[in-house]
C-alpha distance (Angstrom), angle and dihedral (degrees) to the residues before:
residue distance angle dihedral
M1 . . .
S2 3.85 . .
H3 3.85 124.2 .
L4 3.76 89.2 -108.6
E5 3.77 93.1 53.6
N6 3.83 89.1 50.0
L7 3.84 88.1 53.4
F8 3.80 88.0 52.8
L9 3.72 90.1 58.2
Q10 3.84 91.5 57.8
V11 3.74 94.8 53.6
E12 3.79 116.7 94.1
N13 3.80 138.2 -159.8
V14 3.80 100.6 18.8
K15 3.80 120.3 163.1
V16 3.77 133.0 167.7
I17 3.79 99.2 -175.7
D18 3.77 130.8 61.6
G19 3.85 104.1 -42.3
T20 3.75 93.8 -140.7
I21 3.76 93.9 68.6
P22 3.85 112.0 86.8
Y23 3.79 120.6 -137.1
S24 3.82 86.6 -116.2
H25 3.81 87.1 74.2
Y26 3.84 95.0 52.8
I27 3.76 112.4 104.9
S28 3.86 122.0 -163.5
L29 3.82 116.0 -120.8
D30 3.82 123.2 -155.8
L31 3.76 109.0 -147.2
S32 3.79 94.9 161.6
V33 3.75 130.4 122.5
A34 3.81 87.7 -101.7
N35 3.92 93.2 66.4
A36 3.88 103.4 96.7
E37 3.75 89.9 -170.4
L38 3.81 91.3 71.3
S39 3.81 91.7 62.7
K40 3.79 88.3 66.8
I41 3.83 96.0 59.0
D42 3.77 135.8 62.7
L43 3.85 101.9 -110.2
G44 3.73 90.0 -171.3
N45 3.81 93.4 64.3
A46 3.76 110.8 83.2
I47 3.83 93.8 -162.4
V48 3.83 91.7 52.5
F49 3.74 92.2 44.0
E50 3.80 92.8 49.4
Y51 3.84 88.8 51.3
Y52 3.76 90.6 53.6
I53 3.82 90.4 51.6
E54 3.74 93.8 47.2
N55 3.81 90.6 48.2
H56 3.77 89.0 49.4
L57 3.80 92.9 53.4
Q58 3.77 93.8 42.7
K59 3.80 92.2 56.1
K60 3.78 91.0 52.1
S61 3.86 96.5 37.0
G62 3.81 91.1 -119.3
K63 3.82 133.8 145.4
V64 3.81 103.5 -159.6
A65 3.78 127.4 36.2
F66 3.78 114.0 -152.1
G67 3.79 144.0 175.6
G68 3.79 144.5 78.7
Y69 3.73 108.0 127.5
N70 3.94 109.8 149.8
E71 3.87 86.6 -3.8
K72 3.78 121.0 150.6
R73 3.77 108.1 -138.8
N74 3.76 141.0 -172.7
L75 3.75 88.8 -157.4
Y76 3.86 90.4 97.3
N77 3.77 99.7 49.9
Q78 3.73 95.1 96.5
N79 3.81 94.2 49.7
S80 3.81 119.2 88.1
H81 3.79 86.5 -158.1
F82 3.83 89.8 76.2
N83 3.87 100.4 36.4
E84 3.73 99.6 100.8
E85 3.77 111.1 97.7
E86 3.84 88.5 -10.6
R87 3.83 96.5 -82.5
N88 3.82 103.3 -162.6
I89 3.78 106.3 133.3
H90 3.81 114.4 103.8
L91 3.86 118.5 -133.8
G92 3.82 102.7 -171.6
I93 3.78 140.1 42.8
D94 3.80 117.2 -95.1
F95 3.89 121.4 -147.2
W96 3.77 111.5 -160.1
I97 3.85 113.9 -157.4
K98 3.81 138.0 124.1
A99 3.83 123.6 -56.5
G100 3.76 112.5 -96.5
T101 3.78 94.4 40.1
P102 3.81 113.3 142.1
V103 3.86 116.8 -103.9
L104 3.79 115.2 -150.9
A105 3.81 132.1 -151.8
A106 3.77 106.4 -108.0
L107 3.88 93.6 -145.8
D108 3.76 137.8 -6.3
G109 3.84 105.8 -66.3
I110 3.76 146.4 139.1
V111 3.74 128.1 -110.6
Y112 3.83 105.3 -97.4
G113 3.79 99.2 175.0
F114 3.79 144.5 -20.2
D115 3.80 137.6 -175.5
F116 3.80 146.1 149.8
N117 3.79 100.9 -101.4
T118 3.83 98.3 -159.3
G119 3.78 130.5 -156.0
I120 3.78 139.0 68.4
G121 3.77 108.7 -64.9
N122 3.78 94.8 20.3
Y123 3.84 129.8 113.4
G124 3.83 97.8 -102.3
P125 3.81 108.5 -158.2
T126 3.77 108.9 13.7
I127 3.78 137.3 -179.5
I128 3.79 127.5 -165.1
L129 3.86 120.4 -162.3
K130 3.77 124.7 -160.3
H131 3.89 116.9 -141.7
Q132 3.80 140.5 178.7
L133 3.76 127.2 -154.7
E134 3.85 109.3 -175.3
H135 3.80 100.1 -41.6
Q136 3.85 96.9 -27.6
V137 3.77 117.0 108.6
F138 3.76 118.3 -160.9
Y139 3.78 141.2 152.8
T140 3.82 138.2 -126.3
L141 3.83 121.6 -152.3
Y142 3.84 122.0 -153.7
G143 3.80 110.9 -168.0
H144 3.82 136.1 -178.2
L145 3.76 95.6 39.0
S146 3.86 131.3 154.3
M147 3.83 121.9 -88.2
E148 3.77 88.1 -116.3
S149 3.79 90.1 62.2
I150 3.82 92.7 68.9
E151 3.90 99.8 34.1
N152 3.82 98.6 90.7
I153 3.88 103.5 18.1
E154 3.78 122.6 120.2
I155 3.77 133.2 -158.2
G156 3.80 111.6 -103.1
T157 3.86 95.0 24.8
L158 3.80 110.5 145.4
F159 3.83 117.9 -127.8
R160 3.86 118.9 -170.5
K161 3.78 122.4 -135.2
G162 3.84 106.4 -83.2
Q163 3.86 95.2 15.0
T164 3.80 116.1 133.7
L165 3.78 106.6 -99.6
A166 3.85 102.1 170.6
T167 3.77 146.2 -28.6
L168 3.71 130.1 -110.8
G169 3.88 120.3 -95.6
D170 3.78 129.4 -139.3
A171 3.79 129.0 -121.6
S172 3.80 92.3 -84.0
V173 3.86 91.1 71.5
N174 3.80 109.0 10.6
G175 3.79 97.4 75.9
G176 3.73 97.9 -82.3
Y177 3.75 100.1 -64.9
A178 3.86 135.1 127.2
P179 3.89 103.7 -91.4
H180 3.81 112.8 -78.6
L181 3.79 142.6 132.6
H182 3.70 120.2 -112.2
F183 3.86 105.7 -153.0
Q184 3.76 118.5 -172.9
I185 3.87 136.9 168.2
I186 3.75 119.4 -140.7
K187 3.79 127.0 -170.1
N188 3.83 102.9 -174.8
I189 3.85 110.2 24.6
E190 3.86 90.4 -179.7
A191 3.82 111.5 -170.4
N192 3.76 94.6 -17.7
F193 3.79 119.2 115.5
S194 3.75 114.4 169.1
D195 3.83 100.4 6.4
Y196 3.77 140.6 42.3
P197 3.77 134.5 174.4
G198 3.79 111.9 -83.3
V199 3.80 94.3 179.9
C200 3.84 127.9 44.0
S201 3.76 139.0 -175.3
Q202 3.79 126.6 -109.8
K203 3.79 88.6 -106.7
T204 3.89 92.1 60.1
L205 3.75 97.6 33.7
S206 3.76 99.0 105.1
Y207 3.86 93.2 54.3
Y208 3.81 94.3 46.3
L209 3.78 95.3 46.3
G210 3.85 86.9 53.9
N211 3.78 92.1 48.2
C212 3.76 97.6 40.9
P213 3.73 110.6 46.2
D214 3.81 123.4 -158.2
P215 3.86 105.3 -79.7
N216 3.80 89.9 -145.9
L217 3.80 89.8 71.8
L218 3.85 83.1 70.2
L219 3.75 100.1 32.3
K220 3.73 99.6 40.4
I221 3.80 95.0 -157.8
E222 3.77 91.9 156.5
G223 3.84 95.9 25.9
K224 3.69 130.2 116.1
H225 3.83 95.0 -95.3
P226 3.75 107.7 44.2
M227 3.72 116.4 -177.4
K228 3.82 114.5 -100.8
């Protein structure tokens, strides 16, 4: 485990979705190729997919469906955006909840970049924050936001940990998905400014897992000390 990942373990009370919802109401969601249920639904239809998620949450009395780090998915098969090298392994955690839900800054950070990443399968409105813990610089990416989230934002603006950063968008702007937040940690952002791969191929997996640590090290949704 890297020094940065060890620092994440020391940080407490981090949330990136509506701070009024306790972690006890977060329900894990398996979108991997191993989930046979997914073969019975049209993953390319945002309305059908949203219904599937809502039904999953209702059955388990949950409010937020989450998961997906290092998860191999068929979700991207119908999107040409991911066809090169069969990019189908997810590098962040997704939080599936209604459009308009507040998105929170994970930690104190400044706006590094933002854009409307257009196209089916893309992030839609996206914000990237730059952070520093001790001497370690890293970035957090928030994808599938509402258009309003990027209308009045400026590079360099400081957001405090837990401050509302944005709201979730719907399928009309978020790349054609059921509403959700894609949250990803990036160590070395290289030449990227307002975008970064959120899905990779098996060939590049080792690099990306090293550069994009498991967000749950920071969030601790399934950790020993969940937020009440």
